[in-house]
N, C-alpha and C positions, 0 to 999 in steps of 0.2 A: 703945371701938371698935377693931377689929383694924387692924393696920398692915401695909401693903404697901410695901416699899422696892425701888426700881428703881436698879440700878447704871448710871450714865450716863457712865462713863469713856470710852466710845467716842465720845461727843459732844464732849467737852472740847477735843480738838485744833482744833476749829473756832475757838475763842477764842484759841488759841496760835499757829497757823500759817495760819489762814484757810480751811482745807478739811478735809474728813473722808472717811472711807471709806464705802462703801455701807452697811455695818452701822451706822456712826455716823449716817448720814443717815436710815435707816429708824427707828432708835431715837429720834432727835430728833422725827421726824414723829409717832411713836406717843405719846411723852410729851406733846407739845404738844396732841394730840387728847384724851388722857386728862385733862389739866389743864382742858380746856374743858368737860368734862362735869360738871354739878352733881349734888349729892346722891349721891355715891358711897357705897356701903354699907361703906366702909372708909376709913381715913386713908391718904393717899398721900405718900411721902417719897422724896427723891432722895439717892443716895449717890455721893460722889466721893472721889478719892484722888490727890493729887500734892503735890509739895513747894512748888509755886508758889502754892498757895491758890486756884487756879482751880476754882470749885465750881459746883454746880447753880444757884446764884443768877444766874449769867451768862445763864441761859436766860430769866430775867425772867417766870417763870410764877406766882410767888407761892406756890409750894409749899415746905413745910418741907424743909430740906436738912441733911445731915450730911457733914462733910468731914474726912478724915484727912490730916495733913501727912506723908505717907509716899510714897516712889516707887511708881509703878504699874508694877512689874516682876515677872516670874514668881517670883523667889526671895522677894521681899517678900510677894507675894500668897499664896504657899504658907505662909509663916510666919503670916500673918493667918488663913488657913484652918485652922491648927492651934490657934488661940487663940480666945478669946471676944471679941476686939477689935471686930470688926464688929458683933457682937450687942450688946455693951455700948454702942457708939456710936449704934446705931439702934433697938434694942428691937423688931425686926421680928417679925411673925407669919409673913410670907411674903416671901421675897427673890426678885426677878426678875433673872436674869443674861441680858441680851439679846444677848450677843456670843459665843455658842457654848460658852464654857467659862470657869470660874473655880474657884479653890480655895475651897471653902466648908466650914464646920464642920458645918452642919446641912442636908445634902442633902434630908432628909425635909421641910424647910420651904422648898425652893427650886424655882422654875420656871426652866427654861433655854430660851432661844430658840436652836435650831440651824437655821441658815438653809438648809443643804443638806448633802449627804454627799459633796461634791466631793473631799474628802481621801481618801475610799475609792474613789469612782467614777472620778475622773480626777486622781490624785495628781500633784503638781508640786513638785520640789525647791525652786523659787524661794520658795514659800510655806511651806516646812517642814511639809509635810503628814504627814511621818513622825511628827513630834511630836504633831500632831492625832490621828493614828491611835492613838497610845499613850495620850493623856490624855482626849480628849473622851468616849469611851465610859464612863470612870470616873464622871463626873457624870451622864451620860445614864441610866445603869442604876440609879443610886441616888436621883435627884431625884424630887420629888413629881409633876411633869408636864413635858412637853416641848411647846413651841410651835414651829411651823414655818410657812412661807409658801405651801406648795403641796401638793397631794395627791402629786405626784411625789416631793417631798422626804420626805414622811411615809413613803412606801413604801421609799425608799432608807435612811432612818434605821432603820426597823424591820428591814430585811433585813441591812444591813451591821453593825449594832450589836446585833442579836438582842434587840430590844425589842418588847414587846407593842404593837400598834397603838392599843389603847384608852388608852394612856398619852400618845399624841401627838395634839395638837390643832392643826388647820389654821386659821390666821388670815391670809388673803391680804393682801398689802400694798395700799396705795392710791397715789395720786399727789397732788401739791400742786395743787389746783384753782385757786389764785390765780396760778399760774405757767404750768401746762400746759393750754392751751386755744387754740382757733384765734385767731390774731392777724391780722386783715385787713391791718395795716400792715407785716407782716414778710415780704411776698412778695419773693422774690429777683429781682434785676435779671437774673441769668443762672441758668438751671436747674442744679441739682446733686443728686447722691445723697449720702447721709450715712451715716457709720459712727461709732458712739460706743462707749465702754468697750472700746477696742481693745487687743489683745495678740497675740502670736504663738502662744499656747497654745490653750486651749479656745475662746477668743473667735473664733479662725479668721479674723482680719481679712485675712490675705494672700490668702485665697480671693477676697475681694471685689476686692482690688487686681489680682489676675491676671485676673479677669473683666473688670474695667474696662480693663486693658491692651489686651484684644482690641477693646473698644468704641472706645478712643482711636484705633485704626488707621482707624476710619471717620470721623474728624474730627467728633465729635458736638458738639452744643450743651451737653450736660450735663457738668459738672465732677464731681469726687469730693472731698468734704471728710471728713477723718478727725479726730475728737477723740481725741488720743493724747498723753498726757503721757510725755515722755522716750521717744519712738519710737526703736527700735534703729537703729544706723548702717546696718545692712544694708537696712532698710526705707527710710530716707531716701535711700540711694544708689540703690535700685531705682526710687524715685519721681522721681529726678533725671535719668532717661534722657530723651533729647531729645523723644520722643513723649508723655512723661508730665509733664515739668517744668511746663508751663503749665496742666495740667489737673487736677493732684492737689495738694491743700493739706492740711498736717498742722498742727493747732492744739492748743494746750494752755493750761492756766490758765483754763479756761472756767467761769464762774459759772453757777449754776442759771438766772439770768435770760438769760444769753447762750445757754445750752443750749436753752431754750424758743424763742428766736428762731431758732436753727439748725434745730430740729425743724420749726418753722412754715414756714421758707423752703424746706425740702427737698422734692423731688418724691417721694422714698421713702427710708426707712431700710433699710439692709441690715445684718442682724444674724444671720449664719449660725453662731451659737455651737453648740459640740458638747455643752455641758452648762450648765444654769442651775438654781439653786434656785428662782428666780422669773422674772427677765427684765424688770427695771424699765424699761430703755430701750424695750422693745416697748410697754409700757403708756403711757409718757409720750409717745412719738411718736403713738400712736393717739389719745390725749387731745387732741393738737393737730390731729387730723384728717389725719395724715400716714400713707400706706400703709406697711406693713412687710413686708419679705421676710425670712423667718426659717426655722427648721428644725422639723421635727416630732419633737423629742426632748425628754426630761426634762420640765420644767414649761412649755416654750414654747407647746404647743397649749392649755394651760389659760388662758394669758394672751392669746394671739393669737386663739383661738376660730376662728370662720368668717370673721373679718375679715382675718386675715393671709394672705399668699401664702407658700407653703412650697416649699423646695428641700432636697435632700440636702446636708449640709455639705461634701461632696467634689465636688459637681457644679457646677463653675465654668461649664459650658456653660449650665446652667439659670439661673444668676445672670445671665450675659450675655444670655440670651433675655429675661429680665424687663427688663434695662436697655434693650435694643433696643426692646421694646414700649412702654416709657415714652418713650423718645427719639422714636419714630415717631408717638406719639399714639394708639396702639392701646389702651394703658392710660392712663387719665387720673386724676390725683389727685382732681379734683372728683367723679368718678364713684364713688370708693372711700371718700371722707371720711366719709360718713354712717354707713356700717357700722363704720368704725373708731371713731367717736365713740360709737356704740351699744355696742360691745364694751367700750370703756373705762369706760362708765358703770356697769358691773357691779362696779367696784372703787372703794373709798374708804377713807381713813384713819379716818373715823368708824365704818364697819362693822368695820374691823380692831380699833379700840379697844373697841368693844362686845363683840366676840368675845373679846378679851383679858380684859375684865372678867368675862365668864362663866367663863373659866378660873380667874381669881383666886377667884371665889366658890366654884367647885367645890372648889378646894384648901383654902379656909378653912372649908368646910362651911356657907356662908351660903345 
């Protein structure tokens, strides 16, 4: 039987530091779903690499694992990519790199998941997107196939990297249905609007803060809660103004369970991002029956569909108007919840896993 090996190095920080990036989170969800599917037409193996010996066995999925006691760093990975070390350790017929890029010896036997083309569309020095621009297309152009999470990302990858669209397969993400669903017991004592995945860049969170600043002058019932790890001092200082101090909260270190509670308690999620490869917060909020105010750009309309409320990312007046309409009861969460839940039901990790299996079979000639 042919062997598919998935590189899970993006998942392992969860067992070292207690949290993972969005890429690690989606990789974990995908692998767990793949492991739950019986009678796969290929053998599935997990590959990991670090000096601490934290391996795929930590996931507890009962899958065969191979671990290299080497640092997971670019120079080491480049060395591995020039040798047969990974091939000898795993004996794969197909290697899946789910974190945008890796140095590999056999790109013709490699599937790579490229989550978006943000490093071309909206480059940011903080994330070293110049490095991504130089390196990611190398594997993308030579690999057997590319998986991405939205039609928008597929178009951007094809356009920015000059890759034929028939090489790119869309496998939309899902959401954890054991966490993100309507919780009747998580209704908030006081109403609030929610922002998650905050930043000063493309996430455009300050637009929400500035819209809410205008609402705060009206002495509203609604507060604003932002899930923001290491919020910049300038944001903290802005939110410490007299008319905002008691109305705006910045929280960090939020677990997925706590995030689900925050989604459920919110009157609405405000997510005016300028660019997304998918937009997981939009889906997770809707899965909790919570209305979403977002933007009609990149992948966001694919996820939000007809259920989301849309604004221009620069139109703080439109955001303020939606806040006022929720505040005054003209828009009600209860009236919008059903269509949010209906839209969210179009996405699942099971469907994503099944579509990923189809890509594997295509590449293996099964």
